[in-house]
C-alpha positions in Angstrom: 0.1 -0.2 -0.3 0.8 3.9 -0.2 -0.7 7.3 -1.4 -2.3 6.8 -4.9 -2.2 9.9 -7.0 -5.2 9.5 -9.5 -6.1 11.8 -12.1 -9.8 11.7 -14.2 -9.7 10.4 -17.6 -11.3 13.5 -19.0 -14.5 11.8 -19.0 -16.0 13.3 -15.7 -15.5 12.3 -12.4 -16.8 8.5 -12.4 -13.7 7.1 -14.2 -10.3 7.4 -12.9 -7.1 6.0 -13.4 -4.2 5.4 -11.0 -1.0 7.4 -12.3 1.6 6.8 -9.5 2.0 5.4 -6.0 4.6 6.1 -3.2 5.4 2.5 -1.4 8.5 2.0 1.1 10.2 0.9 -1.8 9.8 4.0 -4.1 7.7 5.7 -6.8 5.7 3.3 -9.0 3.6 4.1 -12.0 0.2 2.9 -13.5 -0.4 0.3 -11.4 2.8 -1.6 -11.1 3.9 -2.5 -7.8 7.1 -4.7 -8.2 9.8 -3.3 -5.8 12.1 -3.9 -8.8 10.5 -1.5 -11.1 10.1 1.3 -8.3 12.0 4.4 -9.1 13.9 4.8 -5.8 16.6 7.7 -6.5 16.7 10.7 -8.6 19.5 13.7 -8.1 20.9 16.0 -10.6 24.3 17.8 -9.6 27.9 18.8 -10.7 31.1 17.0 -9.8 34.9 17.9 -10.4 36.7 15.3 -12.6 39.8 16.6 -11.3 39.4 16.1 -7.7 41.7 13.4 -5.8 43.9 12.8 -8.7 46.5 15.0 -7.1 49.4 17.0 -9.8 49.2 14.6 -12.6 47.9 17.5 -14.5 48.6 21.0 -14.9 46.1 24.1 -15.7 43.2 21.9 -15.8 40.0 23.2 -16.1 36.2 22.0 -15.9 33.4 23.2 -17.6 29.8 21.6 -17.5 30.6 18.5 -15.5 27.0 17.5 -14.4 25.4 14.1 -13.6 22.0 13.0 -13.4 21.2 9.5 -11.2 18.1 7.9 -11.6 17.9 4.4 -9.7 21.3 2.9 -10.3 22.1 4.7 -13.6 24.1 7.9 -14.2 24.5 10.0 -16.6 27.6 12.3 -17.2 28.3 15.1 -19.1 31.7 17.2 -19.2 34.3 19.1 -20.5 37.9 18.5 -19.2 40.8 20.3 -20.4 44.6 20.6 -19.1 47.8 21.6 -20.5 50.0 19.3 -19.4 50.4 16.1 -17.6 53.3 14.3 -15.2 54.4 12.8 -18.7 54.3 9.4 -17.1 53.2 6.0 -18.1 50.2 6.2 -15.8 46.7 6.1 -17.2 44.6 9.1 -17.8 42.2 8.9 -14.7 39.2 11.3 -14.2 36.8 11.6 -11.2 33.1 10.3 -10.9 30.5 12.0 -9.0 29.6 8.0 -8.2 31.4 4.4 -7.8 30.5 2.1 -10.7 28.6 -0.9 -9.6 30.0 -4.1 -9.1 30.2 -6.4 -12.0 28.3 -9.9 -12.6 30.6 -12.5 -14.5 33.2 -11.0 -16.5 31.1 -7.9 -17.6 32.6 -4.6 -16.8 30.7 -1.4 -16.6 29.7 0.7 -20.1 31.9 2.4 -22.4 31.2 6.1 -24.0 32.4 8.0 -26.8 34.9 11.0 -26.6 35.6 14.0 -28.8 38.6 16.0 -28.2 40.7 18.7 -29.6 44.7 18.3 -29.5 47.3 16.5 -30.8 46.1 13.3 -32.6 46.7 9.9 -30.5 47.3 6.7 -31.7 47.2 7.4 -35.5 43.6 8.4 -35.4 42.6 5.7 -33.4 38.9 6.6 -31.7 39.2 7.3 -28.0 36.8 5.5 -25.9 36.0 5.9 -22.4 36.0 2.8 -19.8 34.9 2.7 -16.1 36.0 -0.7 -14.2 33.6 -2.3 -12.3 33.5 -0.4 -8.3 35.9 2.3 -9.7 35.4 5.8 -9.1 37.2 7.3 -12.2 37.3 6.6 -15.8 39.8 6.2 -18.4 40.5 6.8 -22.2 41.0 3.9 -24.0 41.8 3.4 -27.8 39.6 2.1 -29.7 40.9 0.8 -32.7 40.2 -3.0 -34.6 40.1 -4.8 -30.8 43.2 -3.6 -29.6 42.0 -1.9 -26.1 45.2 0.0 -24.9 44.2 2.8 -22.2 45.8 6.1 -22.8 48.9 7.0 -20.8 49.7 10.6 -19.6 52.8 10.7 -21.7 50.6 10.5 -24.8 48.3 13.6 -23.9 51.0 15.9 -22.5 50.0 18.9 -24.3 46.9 21.2 -24.5 44.1 18.8 -24.7 40.1 19.5 -24.5 37.8 16.5 -24.2 34.4 16.3 -24.2 33.0 13.3 -22.8 29.4 11.8 -22.3 28.2 8.4 -21.5 25.9 6.3 -18.8 27.2 3.8 -16.1 25.7 2.1 -13.4 26.2 2.2 -9.9 26.0 -0.3 -7.1 
């Protein structure tokens, strides 16, 4: 049980249809009472993609780093820029607003696409994002013909401007 919201079907006051119900599991819609289908979380906000990464980047800046969390799905959209890195072989790593959920079997979290401006990386290979299960950051990977190599900081040690959007799942 819970609180029912009802609206008229437009034909008068005699017929009404349930639109939403608030239960201890969240909000359900149109008579669906299954706990697994309930909307139990919604949040919007901003995040700092460079927080907690130390001094790996120089002159970093962020524009419009936003997220929207609906249930266990998080969509992010951000623009990150930097003028240099520590030049190491360590991977490029950008902070997320929430840790990714744990994987089932061999599955890992989602992959997204990237648009960037700067020196060409890996002879024109597409650059993708990847979030490993249980992690609170994402990396950039080359996506050419099955070669799934993470981009090291030494490969992006110049001025770069990355536009990133993807969806991932949290625990």
